N, CA, C and O atoms as CSV, one atom per row, in Angstrom:
chain,resi,resn,atom,element,x,y,z
A,1,MET,N,N,94.428,109.889,60.963
A,1,MET,CA,C,94.079,110.591,62.172
A,1,MET,C,C,95.222,110.444,63.165
A,1,MET,O,O,95.657,109.330,63.458
A,2,LYS,N,N,95.696,111.545,63.672
A,2,LYS,CA,C,96.822,111.546,64.583
A,2,LYS,C,C,96.315,111.565,66.031
A,2,LYS,O,O,95.470,112.386,66.386
A,3,HIS,N,N,96.835,110.658,66.858
A,3,HIS,CA,C,96.436,110.583,68.263
A,3,HIS,C,C,97.507,111.224,69.125
A,3,HIS,O,O,98.701,111.088,68.859
A,4,ASP,N,N,97.072,111.913,70.143
A,4,ASP,CA,C,97.989,112.441,71.132
A,4,ASP,C,C,98.569,111.260,71.906
A,4,ASP,O,O,97.825,110.419,72.411
A,5,HIS,N,N,99.886,111.198,71.997
A,5,HIS,CA,C,100.555,110.059,72.631
A,5,HIS,C,C,100.099,109.867,74.071
A,5,HIS,O,O,99.853,108.736,74.491
A,6,SER,N,N,99.984,110.943,74.831
A,6,SER,CA,C,99.614,110.794,76.239
A,6,SER,C,C,98.181,110.310,76.400
A,6,SER,O,O,97.898,109.535,77.314
A,7,SER,N,N,97.267,110.749,75.533
A,7,SER,CA,C,95.889,110.264,75.665
A,7,SER,C,C,95.790,108.807,75.227
A,7,SER,O,O,94.998,108.048,75.787
A,8,LEU,N,N,96.571,108.412,74.248
A,8,LEU,CA,C,96.595,107.012,73.825
A,8,LEU,C,C,97.166,106.141,74.938
A,8,LEU,O,O,96.659,105.051,75.204
A,9,GLN,N,N,98.219,106.623,75.584
A,9,GLN,CA,C,98.817,105.888,76.695
A,9,GLN,C,C,97.824,105.786,77.851
A,9,GLN,O,O,97.718,104.738,78.489
A,10,SER,N,N,97.103,106.862,78.120
A,10,SER,CA,C,96.094,106.846,79.182
A,10,SER,C,C,95.016,105.831,78.875
A,10,SER,O,O,94.609,105.063,79.747
A,11,TYR,N,N,94.548,105.827,77.629
A,11,TYR,CA,C,93.517,104.875,77.215
A,11,TYR,C,C,94.013,103.448,77.399
A,11,TYR,O,O,93.287,102.597,77.914
A,12,THR,N,N,95.238,103.186,76.982
A,12,THR,CA,C,95.810,101.845,77.090
A,12,THR,C,C,95.936,101.427,78.548
A,12,THR,O,O,95.627,100.286,78.893
A,13,THR,N,N,96.381,102.327,79.398
A,13,THR,CA,C,96.537,102.024,80.817
A,13,THR,C,C,95.196,101.696,81.456
A,13,THR,O,O,95.088,100.730,82.213
A,14,VAL,N,N,94.181,102.488,81.160
A,14,VAL,CA,C,92.843,102.236,81.699
A,14,VAL,C,C,92.287,100.935,81.127
A,14,VAL,O,O,91.659,100.164,81.852
A,15,ALA,N,N,92.508,100.683,79.846
A,15,ALA,CA,C,92.030,99.447,79.218
A,15,ALA,C,C,92.676,98.226,79.861
A,15,ALA,O,O,92.007,97.219,80.096
A,16,GLN,N,N,93.969,98.309,80.145
A,16,GLN,CA,C,94.654,97.188,80.785
A,16,GLN,C,C,94.086,96.932,82.180
A,16,GLN,O,O,93.866,95.783,82.561
A,17,ALA,N,N,93.850,98.000,82.938
A,17,ALA,CA,C,93.270,97.849,84.273
A,17,ALA,C,C,91.871,97.258,84.174
A,17,ALA,O,O,91.504,96.373,84.947
A,18,SER,N,N,91.104,97.746,83.227
A,18,SER,CA,C,89.740,97.248,83.020
A,18,SER,C,C,89.739,95.772,82.644
A,18,SER,O,O,88.957,94.992,83.188
A,19,ASN,N,N,90.596,95.395,81.735
A,19,ASN,CA,C,90.691,93.991,81.321
A,19,ASN,C,C,91.106,93.099,82.484
A,19,ASN,O,O,90.591,91.992,82.642
A,20,SER,N,N,92.024,93.579,83.282
A,20,SER,CA,C,92.477,92.806,84.426
A,20,SER,C,C,91.346,92.604,85.430
A,20,SER,O,O,91.202,91.523,86.001
A,21,VAL,N,N,90.548,93.643,85.643
A,21,VAL,CA,C,89.413,93.546,86.563
A,21,VAL,C,C,88.343,92.609,85.997
A,21,VAL,O,O,87.711,91.866,86.749
A,22,LYS,N,N,88.137,92.640,84.685
A,22,LYS,CA,C,87.176,91.712,84.062
A,22,LYS,C,C,87.624,90.263,84.247
A,22,LYS,O,O,86.807,89.387,84.529
A,23,LYS,N,N,88.917,90.017,84.086
A,23,LYS,CA,C,89.441,88.666,84.287
A,23,LYS,C,C,89.283,88.241,85.744
A,23,LYS,O,O,89.001,87.078,86.032
A,24,LEU,N,N,89.468,89.190,86.660
A,24,LEU,CA,C,89.254,88.910,88.076
A,24,LEU,C,C,87.801,88.519,88.316
A,24,LEU,O,O,87.525,87.541,89.010
A,25,HIS,N,N,86.877,89.279,87.745
A,25,HIS,CA,C,85.452,88.979,87.910
A,25,HIS,C,C,85.152,87.554,87.443
A,25,HIS,O,O,84.447,86.805,88.120
A,26,HIS,N,N,85.685,87.195,86.296
A,26,HIS,CA,C,85.468,85.846,85.763
A,26,HIS,C,C,86.052,84.790,86.708
A,26,HIS,O,O,85.407,83.779,86.986
A,27,ALA,N,N,87.257,85.022,87.194
A,27,ALA,CA,C,87.905,84.051,88.080
A,27,ALA,C,C,87.140,83.901,89.392
A,27,ALA,O,O,86.987,82.788,89.897
A,28,VAL,N,N,86.660,85.013,89.947
A,28,VAL,CA,C,85.890,84.943,91.191
A,28,VAL,C,C,84.568,84.215,90.945
A,28,VAL,O,O,84.149,83.393,91.759
A,29,SER,N,N,83.921,84.514,89.836
A,29,SER,CA,C,82.665,83.830,89.501
A,29,SER,C,C,82.884,82.325,89.363
A,29,SER,O,O,82.078,81.528,89.842
A,30,GLN,N,N,83.969,81.945,88.712
A,30,GLN,CA,C,84.294,80.528,88.560
A,30,GLN,C,C,84.559,79.884,89.923
A,30,GLN,O,O,84.105,78.772,90.191
A,31,ALA,N,N,85.295,80.591,90.777
A,31,ALA,CA,C,85.604,80.056,92.106
A,31,ALA,C,C,84.345,79.922,92.954
A,31,ALA,O,O,84.230,78.993,93.754
A,32,MET,N,N,83.410,80.836,92.786
A,32,MET,CA,C,82.164,80.744,93.540
A,32,MET,C,C,81.304,79.587,93.031
A,32,MET,O,O,80.619,78.933,93.816
A,33,SER,N,N,81.337,79.337,91.741
A,33,SER,CA,C,80.574,78.227,91.163
A,33,SER,C,C,81.209,76.876,91.467
A,33,SER,O,O,80.516,75.881,91.682
A,34,HIS,N,N,82.532,76.859,91.482
A,34,HIS,CA,C,83.292,75.624,91.706
A,34,HIS,C,C,84.371,75.914,92.750
A,34,HIS,O,O,85.537,76.094,92.397
A,35,PRO,N,N,83.993,75.960,94.037
A,35,PRO,CA,C,84.938,76.391,95.081
A,35,PRO,C,C,85.993,75.347,95.452
A,35,PRO,O,O,86.033,74.861,96.582
A,36,THR,N,N,86.825,75.022,94.503
A,36,THR,CA,C,87.943,74.113,94.775
A,36,THR,C,C,89.155,74.951,95.171
A,36,THR,O,O,89.218,76.134,94.837
A,37,PRO,N,N,90.109,74.364,95.870
A,37,PRO,CA,C,91.316,75.116,96.232
A,37,PRO,C,C,92.023,75.716,95.011
A,37,PRO,O,O,92.558,76.822,95.083
A,38,GLU,N,N,92.023,74.994,93.904
A,38,GLU,CA,C,92.691,75.481,92.693
A,38,GLU,C,C,91.990,76.717,92.127
A,38,GLU,O,O,92.640,77.685,91.733
A,39,MET,N,N,90.661,76.672,92.093
A,39,MET,CA,C,89.906,77.812,91.551
A,39,MET,C,C,90.054,79.038,92.451
A,39,MET,O,O,90.166,80.163,91.964
A,40,ILE,N,N,90.054,78.816,93.751
A,40,ILE,CA,C,90.218,79.924,94.692
A,40,ILE,C,C,91.613,80.513,94.564
A,40,ILE,O,O,91.780,81.732,94.605
A,41,GLU,N,N,92.609,79.660,94.409
A,41,GLU,CA,C,93.982,80.145,94.221
A,41,GLU,C,C,94.100,80.954,92.932
A,41,GLU,O,O,94.771,81.985,92.901
A,42,GLN,N,N,93.455,80.487,91.882
A,42,GLN,CA,C,93.473,81.226,90.617
A,42,GLN,C,C,92.826,82.604,90.801
A,42,GLN,O,O,93.327,83.601,90.280
A,43,ALA,N,N,91.728,82.657,91.530
A,43,ALA,CA,C,91.063,83.940,91.792
A,43,ALA,C,C,91.964,84.848,92.622
A,43,ALA,O,O,92.023,86.054,92.378
A,44,ASN,N,N,92.663,84.277,93.598
A,44,ASN,CA,C,93.592,85.075,94.406
A,44,ASN,C,C,94.706,85.667,93.546
A,44,ASN,O,O,95.092,86.822,93.727
A,45,LYS,N,N,95.216,84.876,92.619
A,45,LYS,CA,C,96.270,85.373,91.722
A,45,LYS,C,C,95.734,86.483,90.823
A,45,LYS,O,O,96.414,87.481,90.585
A,46,ARG,N,N,94.515,86.303,90.327
A,46,ARG,CA,C,93.895,87.343,89.494
A,46,ARG,C,C,93.671,88.615,90.303
A,46,ARG,O,O,93.801,89.721,89.779
A,47,LEU,N,N,93.335,88.455,91.579
A,47,LEU,CA,C,93.145,89.618,92.442
A,47,LEU,C,C,94.441,90.416,92.547
A,47,LEU,O,O,94.428,91.641,92.428
A,48,LEU,N,N,95.546,89.732,92.767
A,48,LEU,CA,C,96.833,90.425,92.862
A,48,LEU,C,C,97.170,91.160,91.566
A,48,LEU,O,O,97.640,92.298,91.592
A,49,ARG,N,N,96.926,90.503,90.438
A,49,ARG,CA,C,97.201,91.139,89.144
A,49,ARG,C,C,96.306,92.359,88.929
A,49,ARG,O,O,96.765,93.400,88.459
A,50,ALA,N,N,95.037,92.224,89.274
A,50,ALA,CA,C,94.100,93.335,89.087
A,50,ALA,C,C,94.458,94.500,90.003
A,50,ALA,O,O,94.422,95.656,89.584
A,51,GLU,N,N,94.803,94.199,91.246
A,51,GLU,CA,C,95.213,95.261,92.170
A,51,GLU,C,C,96.425,96.001,91.623
A,51,GLU,O,O,96.489,97.228,91.686
A,52,ASN,N,N,97.381,95.258,91.090
A,52,ASN,CA,C,98.578,95.866,90.520
A,52,ASN,C,C,98.235,96.731,89.308
A,52,ASN,O,O,98.721,97.856,89.190
A,53,ALA,N,N,97.405,96.215,88.415
A,53,ALA,CA,C,97.036,96.967,87.205
A,53,ALA,C,C,96.304,98.256,87.555
A,53,ALA,O,O,96.557,99.301,86.957
A,54,VAL,N,N,95.396,98.182,88.524
A,54,VAL,CA,C,94.653,99.380,88.929
A,54,VAL,C,C,95.588,100.369,89.624
A,54,VAL,O,O,95.472,101.577,89.419
A,55,ALA,N,N,96.511,99.867,90.442
A,55,ALA,CA,C,97.465,100.747,91.117
A,55,ALA,C,C,98.358,101.466,90.109
A,55,ALA,O,O,98.628,102.658,90.257
A,56,VAL,N,N,98.812,100.751,89.091
A,56,VAL,CA,C,99.640,101.367,88.044
A,56,VAL,C,C,98.841,102.437,87.317
A,56,VAL,O,O,99.341,103.535,87.074
A,57,ALA,N,N,97.602,102.117,86.969
A,57,ALA,CA,C,96.755,103.090,86.271
A,57,ALA,C,C,96.520,104.314,87.142
A,57,ALA,O,O,96.597,105.449,86.671
A,58,ARG,N,N,96.232,104.073,88.413
A,58,ARG,CA,C,95.982,105.180,89.341
A,58,ARG,C,C,97.211,106.080,89.442
A,58,ARG,O,O,97.097,107.306,89.421
A,59,GLN,N,N,98.372,105.466,89.551
A,59,GLN,CA,C,99.614,106.230,89.682
A,59,GLN,C,C,99.924,107.013,88.400
A,59,GLN,O,O,100.282,108.190,88.465
A,60,GLN,N,N,99.791,106.379,87.263
A,60,GLN,CA,C,100.124,107.029,85.997
A,60,GLN,C,C,99.133,108.117,85.621
A,60,GLN,O,O,99.496,109.107,84.985
A,61,LEU,N,N,97.880,107.931,86.019
A,61,LEU,CA,C,96.835,108.855,85.577
A,61,LEU,C,C,96.347,109.774,86.682
A,61,LEU,O,O,95.398,110.533,86.490
A,62,ASN,N,N,96.994,109.709,87.840
A,62,ASN,CA,C,96.563,110.535,88.969
A,62,ASN,C,C,95.073,110.370,89.248
A,62,ASN,O,O,94.357,111.358,89.408
A,63,PHE,N,N,94.612,109.143,89.305
A,63,PHE,CA,C,93.233,108.753,89.617
A,63,PHE,C,C,92.243,109.032,88.494
A,63,PHE,O,O,91.086,108.625,88.598
A,64,SER,N,N,92.643,109.696,87.448
A,64,SER,CA,C,91.719,110.044,86.367
A,64,SER,C,C,91.379,108.825,85.525
A,64,SER,O,O,92.266,108.199,84.944
A,65,GLY,N,N,90.103,108.488,85.459
A,65,GLY,CA,C,89.664,107.399,84.602
A,65,GLY,C,C,89.744,106.018,85.215
A,65,GLY,O,O,89.434,105.032,84.545
A,66,THR,N,N,90.149,105.917,86.466
A,66,THR,CA,C,90.280,104.598,87.082
A,66,THR,C,C,89.127,104.264,88.025
A,66,THR,O,O,89.100,103.178,88.605
A,67,GLU,N,N,88.183,105.177,88.182
A,67,GLU,CA,C,87.117,104.990,89.170
A,67,GLU,C,C,86.327,103.707,88.941
A,67,GLU,O,O,86.074,102.956,89.883
A,68,PHE,N,N,85.940,103.456,87.705
A,68,PHE,CA,C,85.134,102.268,87.415
A,68,PHE,C,C,85.904,100.994,87.744
A,68,PHE,O,O,85.371,100.090,88.387
A,69,ALA,N,N,87.149,100.924,87.307
A,69,ALA,CA,C,87.967,99.736,87.581
A,69,ALA,C,C,88.155,99.556,89.086
A,69,ALA,O,O,88.126,98.431,89.586
A,70,GLU,N,N,88.345,100.656,89.804
A,70,GLU,CA,C,88.512,100.568,91.250
A,70,GLU,C,C,87.233,100.084,91.930
A,70,GLU,O,O,87.293,99.312,92.886
A,71,GLU,N,N,86.089,100.530,91.445
A,71,GLU,CA,C,84.805,100.115,92.008
A,71,GLU,C,C,84.592,98.615,91.814
A,71,GLU,O,O,84.214,97.909,92.749
A,72,ILE,N,N,84.834,98.137,90.606
A,72,ILE,CA,C,84.670,96.710,90.323
A,72,ILE,C,C,85.688,95.890,91.117
A,72,ILE,O,O,85.356,94.825,91.638
A,73,LEU,N,N,86.912,96.379,91.208
A,73,LEU,CA,C,87.944,95.693,91.988
A,73,LEU,C,C,87.479,95.529,93.432
A,73,LEU,O,O,87.621,94.452,94.011
A,74,SER,N,N,86.933,96.573,94.005
A,74,SER,CA,C,86.442,96.525,95.379
A,74,SER,C,C,85.324,95.492,95.534
A,74,SER,O,O,85.309,94.728,96.499
A,75,GLU,N,N,84.399,95.472,94.592
A,75,GLU,CA,C,83.300,94.501,94.633
A,75,GLU,C,C,83.822,93.066,94.546
A,75,GLU,O,O,83.339,92.181,95.253
A,76,GLU,N,N,84.796,92.845,93.688
A,76,GLU,CA,C,85.335,91.497,93.524
A,76,GLU,C,C,86.127,91.067,94.754
A,76,GLU,O,O,86.118,89.890,95.117
A,77,LYS,N,N,86.806,92.002,95.392
A,77,LYS,CA,C,87.517,91.686,96.630
A,77,LYS,C,C,86.525,91.235,97.696
A,77,LYS,O,O,86.795,90.293,98.441
A,78,GLU,N,N,85.376,91.908,97.769
A,78,GLU,CA,C,84.340,91.525,98.728
A,78,GLU,C,C,83.799,90.134,98.415
A,78,GLU,O,O,83.620,89.319,99.320
A,79,ARG,N,N,83.541,89.863,97.145
A,79,ARG,CA,C,83.031,88.540,96.752
A,79,ARG,C,C,84.030,87.440,97.106
A,79,ARG,O,O,83.655,86.390,97.627
A,80,LEU,N,N,85.300,87.695,96.818
A,80,LEU,CA,C,86.328,86.699,97.106
A,80,LEU,C,C,86.492,86.519,98.615
A,80,LEU,O,O,86.687,85.402,99.093
A,81,SER,N,N,86.413,87.602,99.347
A,81,SER,CA,C,86.500,87.534,100.802
A,81,SER,C,C,85.355,86.710,101.379
A,81,SER,O,O,85.564,85.908,102.290
A,82,SER,N,N,84.142,86.903,100.853
A,82,SER,CA,C,83.001,86.122,101.342
A,82,SER,C,C,83.171,84.644,100.986
A,82,SER,O,O,82.751,83.771,101.747
A,83,LEU,N,N,83.776,84.365,99.849
A,83,LEU,CA,C,84.040,82.978,99.470
A,83,LEU,C,C,85.039,82.351,100.439
A,83,LEU,O,O,84.865,81.209,100.865
A,84,HIS,N,N,86.089,83.102,100.785
A,84,HIS,CA,C,87.064,82.602,101.755
A,84,HIS,C,C,86.384,82.323,103.093
A,84,HIS,O,O,86.635,81.290,103.714
A,85,ALA,N,N,85.527,83.237,103.536
A,85,ALA,CA,C,84.823,83.063,104.805
A,85,ALA,C,C,83.913,81.842,104.750
A,85,ALA,O,O,83.837,81.072,105.707
A,86,SER,N,N,83.233,81.672,103.639
A,86,SER,CA,C,82.342,80.527,103.465
A,86,SER,C,C,83.123,79.217,103.502
A,86,SER,O,O,82.696,78.247,104.128
A,87,MET,N,N,84.262,79.198,102.831
A,87,MET,CA,C,85.087,77.991,102.806
A,87,MET,C,C,85.639,77.696,104.204
A,87,MET,O,O,85.714,76.536,104.608
A,88,ALA,N,N,86.023,78.736,104.938
A,88,ALA,CA,C,86.560,78.550,106.286
A,88,ALA,C,C,85.489,77.988,107.215
A,88,ALA,O,O,85.775,77.111,108.031
A,89,SER,N,N,84.258,78.487,107.099
A,89,SER,CA,C,83.190,77.981,107.964
A,89,SER,C,C,82.826,76.548,107.591
A,89,SER,O,O,82.437,75.768,108.461
A,90,THR,N,N,82.944,76.192,106.326
A,90,THR,CA,C,82.685,74.821,105.889
A,90,THR,C,C,83.742,73.877,106.455
A,90,THR,O,O,83.431,72.755,106.856
A,91,GLU,N,N,84.989,74.337,106.486
A,91,GLU,CA,C,86.074,73.517,107.018
A,91,GLU,C,C,85.945,73.336,108.521
A,91,GLU,O,O,86.348,72.306,109.060
A,92,ASP,N,N,85.378,74.345,109.211
A,92,ASP,CA,C,85.207,74.272,110.660
A,92,ASP,C,C,84.120,73.283,111.058
A,92,ASP,O,O,84.132,72.767,112.175
A,93,ASN,N,N,83.191,73.017,110.164
A,93,ASN,CA,C,82.064,72.119,110.493
A,93,ASN,C,C,82.383,70.692,110.219
A,93,ASN,O,O,81.545,69.818,110.442
Protein backbone atom coordinates (compact mmCIF):
# COMPACT_ATOMS: atom_id res chain seq x y z
CA MET A 1 0.00 0.00 0.00
CA LYS A 2 1.47 3.30 -1.08
CA HIS A 3 1.04 6.33 1.22
CA ASP A 4 0.97 9.90 0.05
CA HIS A 5 4.11 11.51 1.49
CA SER A 6 2.37 14.71 2.58
CA SER A 7 -0.45 12.88 4.39
CA LEU A 8 2.08 10.63 6.13
CA GLN A 9 4.07 13.70 7.17
CA SER A 10 0.88 15.36 8.42
CA TYR A 11 -0.01 12.27 10.43
CA THR A 12 3.47 12.14 11.94
CA THR A 13 3.41 15.84 12.83
CA VAL A 14 0.02 15.54 14.53
CA ALA A 15 1.12 12.34 16.29
CA GLN A 16 4.23 14.06 17.63
CA ALA A 17 2.17 16.98 18.93
CA SER A 18 -0.33 14.58 20.46
CA ASN A 19 2.38 12.54 22.16
CA SER A 20 4.00 15.66 23.51
CA VAL A 21 0.68 16.84 24.96
CA LYS A 22 0.09 13.40 26.53
CA LYS A 23 3.51 13.59 28.18
CA LEU A 24 2.62 17.07 29.43
CA HIS A 25 -0.62 15.74 30.92
CA HIS A 26 1.30 13.02 32.74
CA ALA A 27 3.91 15.48 34.04
CA VAL A 28 1.25 17.92 35.27
CA SER A 29 -0.67 15.09 36.95
CA GLN A 30 2.52 13.94 38.67
CA ALA A 31 3.31 17.50 39.79
CA MET A 32 -0.19 17.90 41.19
CA SER A 33 0.09 14.61 43.09
CA HIS A 34 3.62 15.34 44.30
CA PRO A 35 4.10 19.14 44.19
CA THR A 36 7.85 19.25 44.71
CA PRO A 37 9.98 21.89 42.98
CA GLU A 38 11.53 19.16 40.82
CA MET A 39 8.18 17.80 39.64
CA ILE A 40 6.89 21.29 38.89
CA GLU A 41 10.05 22.09 36.95
CA GLN A 42 9.65 18.88 34.96
CA ALA A 43 6.06 19.85 34.14
CA ASN A 44 7.23 23.32 33.08
CA LYS A 45 9.78 21.77 30.73
CA ARG A 46 7.13 19.45 29.29
CA LEU A 47 4.88 22.47 28.78
CA LEU A 48 7.55 24.21 26.71
CA ARG A 49 8.10 21.08 24.61
CA ALA A 50 4.37 20.58 24.07
CA GLU A 51 3.86 24.23 23.12
CA ASN A 52 6.68 23.91 20.60
CA ALA A 53 5.35 20.65 19.13
CA VAL A 54 1.84 22.06 18.76
CA ALA A 55 3.20 25.28 17.22
CA VAL A 56 5.23 23.29 14.68
CA ALA A 57 2.19 21.17 13.82
CA ARG A 58 0.00 24.25 13.52
CA GLN A 59 2.51 25.96 11.24
CA GLN A 60 3.13 22.92 9.03
CA LEU A 61 -0.51 21.95 8.75
CA ASN A 62 -2.13 25.38 8.69
CA PHE A 63 -4.17 24.50 11.81
CA SER A 64 -5.59 21.36 10.20
CA GLY A 65 -5.73 18.45 12.63
CA THR A 66 -4.20 20.25 15.59
CA GLU A 67 -7.42 21.27 17.36
CA PHE A 68 -7.47 18.38 19.82
CA ALA A 69 -3.81 18.81 20.79
CA GLU A 70 -4.35 22.56 21.20
CA GLU A 71 -7.40 21.98 23.41
CA ILE A 72 -5.54 19.57 25.69
CA LEU A 73 -2.51 21.88 25.76
CA SER A 74 -4.75 24.73 26.92
CA GLU A 75 -6.29 22.57 29.66
CA GLU A 76 -2.87 21.47 30.90
CA LYS A 77 -1.61 25.05 30.95
CA GLU A 78 -4.56 25.94 33.18
CA ARG A 79 -3.87 23.00 35.50
CA LEU A 80 -0.20 23.92 35.77
CA SER A 81 -1.06 27.57 36.34
CA SER A 82 -3.42 26.62 39.18
CA LEU A 83 -0.66 24.48 40.68
CA HIS A 84 1.74 27.43 40.55
CA ALA A 85 -0.89 29.64 42.21
CA SER A 86 -1.51 27.02 44.88
CA MET A 87 2.20 26.67 45.59
CA ALA A 88 2.62 30.46 45.77
CA SER A 89 -0.23 30.81 48.27
CA THR A 90 1.25 27.98 50.36
CA GLU A 91 4.61 29.77 50.42
CA ASP A 92 2.91 33.03 51.48
CA ASN A 93 1.34 31.37 54.53
